[in-house]
N, C-alpha and C positions, 0 to 999 in steps of 0.2 A: 421626482419623475410621476408625470402622470398615471395615475390607475384604471383601466377603461377596461371596466364589464361587460365582455360581446354577450349580451343578453337584454332581450327586453322584459323579462319575468318580471313582477313586482312580488313573486318567493325570492327570487337569489336575491334580487337588491337588498329585501328586509332580514336577511339572513346576513350578507356583507354588513350591511349597517349595526350591524351589532359591533363590528369593530370600528375605531377610530381610525378609520381607512380612507381619505377624503376618493372620491371615486364618479366618476361620469357614467351613462348607459350608449353605449353606440350597436347599434343592429348590425351583425353582419353581414353582407351579400351572402349568403352560400347557398348552394342549392342541395338540400338535402336529400333529394328523390332521387337524386343521381348515385346516393351509393347504394348498392347493395346490399340488403341483408341476408346474408349465407349461415343461417342459426349462430353467428357468432357473437353472444349479445356484450362482452367482455370488450374485442376488438372492437363490435361496431360503434359504440359509445364513442372511444378514444378516437377513432377515425372523423367521427364528427365533432366533435368536440378540435380535436386539431385542423378539421378543416378550416371550421368558423375563426382561429386562430393566426395560421394564416390570410385571410384573405383581410383580416386588420394589421397585422405585421405590416404588410407594403403601404398601408397608409397610415400607419401611426407610429413608423420604426422605431424612434428615441421612449417609446410607452410601455408602461407594464401591463399585458394583456391575460387577462383571463376569462375563458371563453366554458361552455359545459354543457352537455347534453342528457336530459335524462329518457327513458325508455321503459314503459312498464314489460314483464315479458314472463309466459307463460307456455313449457310445455314445447316451443319453436317458433311460439309468433309473439307478436308482438303488439301489445294494445294502445297506439297513436292517440292520438288527440280525434275526439271525434267527429266523426263528418255533422252528423244529424243527429234528432232524439233516440233516432231508433237506432243506430249507432252505438251510443253511449245507454243505451237502456240495456243492450244486448251482451256489451262491456263487464257490466255489473251483475248480470245473470250469471256469462261467464266465468269469474271471479267468485262467485260469492258461495262464501262454505270453503274454500279453499286456500293451498297457500301460491303465492307467485310470488318474483324478484321485482324490486325497482333495480335500476344497474344505470350507474350516471358517471360519465367518462370528463374529467376534468382537463383542461389544455392551460399551461400556463408559459407567457412569451415573456421571456427578463434579458437585455443585454443581449442578444445575440442568439441566445439559448433555448430550448422548447422543451418546456418538459411535461407530460402528462400524467395521470393518475388515475383510478378509477376506486368505485364502488358500489358494492352492493345490498340490499338490503333485501329481507323477505320479510313477508304480510302474509297473514294469515284474517282472512274476512269471515264475517260472521254468516251466518246463513241467512239469507236475506228472504222475505218476502217477494210478489208481485209488488204490492200495495210500497211495501216499505220503497224499493226500486224509484218505484216513479214518485213517490215522496220527494227522494235524495235528488232527483235530475232535478223536479220541478223549484226545489226550494232551494240549489244551490248554482252557480255559474259554474260549469264543467268545459265548458268548448273549448277554452288554452291549454289542458290541464294531461298531460299523460296520463290513458287508462281510464280519461274519463270520471277522477275523483279526486279530491284532496284530502290532506290527513289533520289539520290543522282544522281548530275552530270547531265545529259542530260536525264537520265533515269525516271527522275520526271516529263517528259512533259505528262507522261503517265495520272499523275495523278494530279484532280481535287481540291481535300480536304483534308486536314484530319482533324479527334480529337484524338488528343491526342496526347504525343510523337513521332516527325520525328524520335529520334536515336532511337526509337523502332525499327521504318520498318526496318533498318540497322543491326538492332541482338542485340543492347546493349541500353536500354534506362539509359539516363542520371537521369531522376527523381527515377524509379529503382535501376538504382546500388547508386547515396548516396547514399538512406534508408539503402539498405541492407547493405553495406557499415560500415554506423554511426553506426547498430546494431551489427554491430564485431570491433568497435571502432576504425572505421577510417574514420575521416569527411572530405569530398573531398574540402571545403572549407578551408582550410589549405595545399592544395597540388594544388594549382591553379599554372598555369605555362602563359606566356603572349601568346596569340595568334596568329598564322598566318592569314595572311587576306581570305584564303582556311577557317580557325575554323570559323570567324567571318561570313561569308557568308553562311554557314550551322547556327551560331545559328540563325540569322537572319531568316534563310528558318522556325526553330523552330518559332520562332515569330509567324511569319506570318500566319501559320494556327492554332494557338491558339485563334489568332483575330477571325476567325471565327466560330470554337466551340460552341460558344455560340447561334449560330445557330442551330436551331431543326426542324424536320422534322416528322409532327404526323405519316409518312407513314412508318418510319423505325422503323423497332424491337429494344426492348429492349438488348440495350448492356451496359455491366456493365462500361466499361472503360466511358460513358458517363458518369453514376454517379461519379464517381472516381477525374471524371477532372474537373465537376461542385464542388463539395467539395474542393480541390487544390485550385481552384479559388473563394473559399470561397460566392457560392454560393448554402449555406447548405440548407434553404428549399425547393429550386429548383429539387435539387438534391433529398431529401427524400419523394418529391411529388412523383417525378420519382418511385424509389423503389417502394411507396404506391400502384402503377399501377400495379407495377409488382406484388404483394403482391396479391393485391382485384385480380388479373385478374390467378393466378393459384392456390390460396387458403390455401399456405403455406408460410414459412421466409426461407430467402437464409441464411443462417447462416454464411456459406466464404465471401460473400459479405456483412452482417453484422459487421463480422471480419474485413474484407477493410476500411468499413464507420468507424467504432471506431475508427482505427489507424491513419486515414487522420484528422480525427474533433481532434483528440489528437494532432497530427504532427502540426496543423495549429495553434492550442491554446497556444504553445508552440514554436510556431516561433512568434508570437504576442508582442506588445511593452510591453503592460498593464501586469504589474508586480499581478496581481488579476488572469488574465488571463492564467499565464504562472504556477500560485499557481495550479488553477484549474487542468488544465494539466495533474501537477506530484500526482494532488489527484487523476485522473482517470487514469492514469498510475501507480498508486499503487493498486487500488483496485482491476483493472482489472487482477491482479495476471495474468500477460503472457511475455513470455520470450521477444516476439517481441514489447511490451512497454517500453520492460527492456531502453532503447538507451534515451530516455528520461530523467530518473532518473539520468543516467551519465551525460546526457548535461546540468543537472537543477544544477549540480557540480557549471559550470561556471557561474550560473544568480550570475549580482552580489548586489543581496539581499540577505544577510546572513539567513533571515529567511527561504526562498526558498532552500539555503544550505543544512541547518538543515533540514526541510522537503524530501531532498533526503536523507542525509546518513541515519535516520531513515527507510528509503522504501529501500535504497542498503543494510542494514544490514540485510532483510531478506534472500539474497540470498547470497545462499551458492557453491560459487565457486571464484575459483583466480580474475577471470575479477572485479566481486565486490570487493573484498578486495584490488585491485590494486587503484579503483577507492576510495576508501575512503582513502588511505593511499597519493592520489593527494590531501585531503581537507587537508592536513597538511600542505599544502603550503596556504591557505588560509589567508589573511590578519585579521579576525577577530578569536581575542582569542575564542571565545564561538566556534567557526565552529570546530577550529582546538581542543579546549576539545573534542567536544562530535565525533570528526572521533575519536581522543584517547579511548575514554570510548569501542565505539564501537569494535574497533580491539581487546581492553583487554576483553572483552565479549565471543568475538569469539576464545580467548587464541591464537593469531596471531604474528609466533613467530617473530615480531615484534614489538607488541604491547609495551613491558618493555622498551625497548630501544626509541620509540617513548613519551611515556610517560613520559620516563626520562627527556628529553631531550623539553619536552613542562613545566617539570615544573619550568626546571630554567629560564626559560622564564618568566613566574607569575609574578604574583606580589604577595608577602610574605602573603597577606590576603587572597588570597585565596588557600593555601598550603593544606589544611586541605582537599581538595575535593581529592587530591588525592591517601592518603592510599588505599581506597577502590578500587584502579583499583590494584594497587600493590598487592593488598589479591588475590582479585578474581583471578590471573592467577598464584600466588602459588609456580614460579618457584624458582627455587636457587637465581638470582641475584634478582629478584622483593625482595625475603626475606630479603635478607642485605642491599638495599633500605630503608624497612621498621624498620628496625635495626636504619638506621642514622635515619632517624625520629620520632625515641623516643628518641633523645637526642636532638630535637629541644627545643629552651626557650618557644614556643609557647604552651599554655596551650590547644589551641586549635587542632593543629597537633595533642599531644600527644594525644590526645580525641579521634578522630577520627581513629588514627593508633589505639588502645585499644578497641575501636566498632568494626572496619573493622577485626581484628586479631580473635576476636569473632564470628563476623557473617560467617568466610568463614571460620569457625572449622579450625584456622591455631593450633594448638597444640604445632608445631614446635619451637615457640614463646615465651612460657609460660613463662622461665626463664626471660625473659626482660616485663612480665607482673606485675611478682612478685617482679621485683626492683622498678618497679613505681609503685606498691603498695603502697611502704612505704612515695611516697609523703604526703605532708600533704596539698597538695589543693584536695577539699573533692568531687570536682567532678569526677576529677581522682580515687579516692578512690574509689568512687562509680561505676566507669567504669569497674575500674579492678575488682569489690568482686563480678559485675554481669557477667564478663567473665570468672573468675573461675569457675560459677557456667554451663555458654554455652559450657564451655571447661571439665567437671567434673576432676578437678582439686582437686585429693587426699591430696595432700601436703601442699594445701591451709587452710585448714580447722583450723589449731591454726588462720592461720591468719584473717580467716572469722570471727571466735566465738570470735576476740579482736574487731572486725570492728561493731558486730554488738553490742557494747555497745558507738559505735560512737553517740558524741554530735549533729550532722547532721543526722536529721529522714532520709532521703533518701540513705545516705548510710549504715545505720542499715539495711533499710529494702531491700537494694539488699544483705547486707553480708545475712539474716536471707532465703532470693529467693534462693541462690545462694546454701546454706545449704540444705534449703529442694531440690531441686534440683538433692543433693547427697547423698539422703534419712535419712537425718536426719529432723522427722518428729518433733522433742521438736519444730523447730523452728516456726511452725502454731501460737503456741499459743501467741507467740512474733507478728508475723504480724496481728493476730484477735484480740489483743490488742490495737494495732497502729489504725485498723481500726475503732475500738470502741470508741477510740479518735479522731474520726473523720479526721483521716489521706486520703486523696485524692485515693492518690496513693495504699496505702495499702489494700483501699477499691476496688480499680480497680484491683488489683493484687490478690485478693482473686478469679476471677474469675476460676483459673487455680487451686484451691484445692476443685475440685468439691464433694467431701464429705464431707466438713466442711462448710454448706450453713446458718447456727446457726445464726450467726455474723448477716451477710446478711439481715437473714429476720427481724432483729429487727432495723437494719439502714433502711428497706423502706418504716418503719412509723415515720422517721426523719421529724421535719418539714423545718428542712434545706432543699432547693431545691437543692441544690449542691450535699449534702449528700446523699439524697433520690435516684438521681436519676442514679447516678454515682452505688448505691448498685443493683438498680435494671436491670443496664446492665450488671451487673457481675454474677447475678443471671441467666437470662436470657442464658448468655454463659457457665452458670455453668447447661443447660437445666434443671433448677429447674420449676415446672409446676406451683410454685406458681407466676411466671412472666410473664408465658402467660396470663393471664387477666389484667396484670395491663402494659404491656411493650408499650399498646397501648398511652399512656402518653408521651413517646419519640417519639412515630413512627407518630402519628397524629396528627398535626399543630389544636393548637385551640386559641380564642382569645389572649392567650399569646406572640403566634409566636416566641418558641423558640429557639434558635441556640443552636448546640453542637459539641466547636471546642476542638480539642485537643491540648491539650498542655505537656510536656514533664519535666520532673526534671533538675537539672546541669548536669546530668551526662548522658543524655539522652540515660538511659535505663527504665526509669518507665514511663508511661503514664498516664491522669484523665483526662474527660471530664471536660469541663468548660461550664457552664450553664449560657445561657444571654436571655433575654427579645430581643424583636425586631430582629427575624431571618431577615426581608424581609428589612431592613435596612441596618443589620450590615454585613451581608455577599453579600450585592448588588456588591461591587468594589472587595470585595476579595475571586480569586477564588481558591487560595488554601483551605483556611477555607469553602468554601460552598462545594468544594470534597470531606472534611473531614465530615461535615455534611450531604453530600446525601448519601453516602461511611457507614456511622455508619447505616443510616435507614436500608439501603435496606439489609445489613450482617444481621440484627433481623429479616427482613422481612423471609430474607431464609434459617434463621435456624427456622424460626418458619412452613416456607412452610413443610420443610424437618423431625420436631418432632409432628410440633401439626397442620396438615389441617385442623380441624375444627376453634380452634385458627385463624389460616392465611383466613380462606373464612370471617369472622368475620372482619378482618383488612379488609383486599383486596375490600369488600361492602363499607367500613367507606372512603377509600382512592377515591372509584369514584363520592360515594355520596357528599362528602365534597370538588373534582376535585382538589386532592392534584396532580396535574398533573406533579409535578416533578417525583414523587414515581408511576406514571401510566404507564413508558413503563419499569420500571422490575419488577410490580407487574400481570405485563398483559403478562412476560415474563414467571415469575414463573408456575402462569398459565396454560401458552402455556405446559410447560413443567410436570406438573402434569400431565394432558391430560387427568384425569379422568374425571366421569358423573356429579361429582361438581363445578367443575372446567369450564366446558363446559358449564356445569348453570350459573353460574355464567357470565359467557364474553356473553354469552346470553342475560342474562339480563340486561345487562350496553350497549351492543352493540345497544342498542333503548332505551338508557338515553335520554332524552329529555333536550337543554342546554348545549349538553356535546360533542361538535361534535371529538375534542380530542380522548375521552374517546371511542366513537362509532367508530370512524378510528380503535383502536387500534385493539380495540375488532375484528372488521371487520377482520383484518391483522392475527390475530392468529387463527380464523376458519378459516379463509382461509388455512393460511399453515398447520392446523390440519388436512385439508380437509373434513370441517361439509358441509355437504348441506344446502345451503340458497344461499341467494342472496349475499353474504358476498364476494364476490371477484367482482362481476360487482358496489356496492356501493364502494367498495377501488380504482377501476379503477377510478370512476365518481368525486371522492373527489380528486386524485390525479391531474386528467384533468381540475379539477376548483382550484389548487392551482400551478400549475406546473410556474406560474410567479413569483413565491414565489422565491426569491433569499436561494439557499441550504447551502452555505457553506461556511465561515469565518473563519480567522486563528486565535487561540487561540493567546490572547497575550501572548509574550515570556518572561518566565520567569525567569530569568537569574541564572545558575549555580545549578537550580533545578534538574539536570539528574537524581534525582533517579523517576521520577513521566515524565509522555508521555508529555512532553511540546512542544513535536517537532514534534507533529500529528498534522489532520487536523481534527477539532472537530464540528460539526453542530451544531447550534443554539437549542434550547429546542424546537421550536416550527415548527422546521425542519426536527427533527430525523425522525419521521414517515413517510415524504417522502423518504427519504432513504431507507429507511428498506422496505418500500413498492418496490421501484425502487430495490433493491437487491433482492426482493423476485422474482419479474415478470422475474428478469433477469437468478438467478440460476435457477429453475423451467422448464425455456425457456416457460412460459405461451402464446401463441400466444397471446392474445390480451390487454396482459400484456406487452407486448414485443412493441406491437404495441404501446401503452401507451406511453413507453418510449421515442420510437422513435416520436411522436408525440410532445412528452414534450422537446424533441433535436431538433426538426425544429421550435417548434411554442413557447416554455416557455421562459423564464427568459433571456435573452442574453448571461449572463456568467456560467449558471447551466449548456450548452449543453459540456461544457469538462470535468465537472467530469462524469456526464450520457455517454458519450462515454466509457467511463472506465468499467462503468455499462453492455455499449451492446459489450464489449467485451467477458466481462465474459460468457454474455447471448450466444455467438457465440463460446464456449467452449464444 
């Protein structure tokens, strides 16, 4: 793709030529004089750079376009290119012996996206005599240079010290160039070419001023570039202290600068060798939901850690543009099979044109024991070629593969494959018969009714039950009696299936008095899902933990179309090391609570009070969220009551958060911020252990530990509401909190700056 440097500047040409990137120079037809300067140097140079880029994009729509604009700025005044000798000499005298700033705005157009960046360098001139000023002007060509001076060569004799990028003063900052090109998919580190001696000398000149840049002078006014320079070199606490001084002096946050600070921190974390820091920087880039942090997601795909690659893929999938799709396709070249599968999975979800061919190619490289994970991908896409592959997979000798195909056809409503399912229903393998019967019901296949009626007489209970449920879905209500009979015979799958027959609660009402714990609680859950009032008073046995400490784990029938709940005591021990089982257990309780809050708020309030009193912390976050969603007088009364609950800090602070978000008058925000400050040494984020091949669950997302969820939610609220004291708390946590938290919190800082 053609690369265009939208500038006639020989200095910018020189800097870009340091790298092995072929380019041509084109002068943009843009009227800089039409843009008024309103003492906003950062915004001003970016407006000019973007304006230049936009004029070229219309002429070169398929090219990569880089533009820039540089100004010299001091105390509200721009020192432009001198119009004559008198102006040049006056400029030099004004700048003599004092600090000024050089701002460069960058714009980069790439594949329909327009990125922006800026850089500031502080420059201190020596005290110049009139004779020196005259000699400087006479010996150098300065008419085309901002400020009427040059830093390169003998022109640097007037410069005593700089803070920031040397090349920024030349008109094209290397650091800013690297970052903006990275956003557009170009990594300068891959375009190195051997430097000449002059280039090496210039690089040494670049390093030398950085060595002095850490020296500060309290007499110098606050400068954004100084803060960003400190961040680049890891002096985080010092940089944020300078920002705080600025905030305290003016009383309001500079969200443009906070945006830059967040990006700098993320970039720094991404460059660390510690995989935990890299992971947290990736998390921060993901939660920031900002295009400026996109390049971190793409860069993370090159990380050697497969876990980080998986998280990056999951985040990239949320971007709906060609560049993200191309990054996902590149991940297919990774050596780890799980990463390649996840890439294919995301392409299929997007229905990308290459999805099926890539999935098929990977399938043939996959061990046969994992072939059953592919039918869902082909059914998801649903094009003619994927249909042919599904037909082929139905002829596989593996029962697991054929079962997966049948279930996928039913899930994605692929009725074009009904003839093949009818053929499969002739199989003697009872798991396949069950799956076929269920598929007939999902696809409303009237032609299969005689076959289903025959299957209702099967010696296998799950086959007969699946067939009766399929007939019921097609309006054959006489199947209800058979389902109820199976339930009364204590078939747990039948008891669970009764939840979908709301007008027939009689069997369940009988079963909720059964002494068998499995039968009674499965019946109670089904009755609750029917929204029957009898369940409202009893469902607490499922939701509220008692001395039995019951665990509810889902189990499936052989054909995987029916489910029921297995109830066992000692949940704390049983679920401790089983993430999947714990998720199912918690999701069941949360689902029942949500249903109750919608259909019977009084019963929900009673259970919410019990959850708080018993300090059932696993349910506290969702309970508070439901109360907040209700937002009525009773809900607020409940939150205020437990906001003062003694000996329950987690509950108090969750209630504080909800009341703060509901904008209830009171000390809730203040107490929440104080608690956050006291907890900011806590490690916020840890990576959920990887569960191979369970791609239907969010196994590749970053999940906070339970004890840290509230901190994350509090910081997210501070960020989204741009609450000034809350943002100050967020900045303080980045500066002085747990060392590794800063990279995750930087993403929230980016969100706060939007």
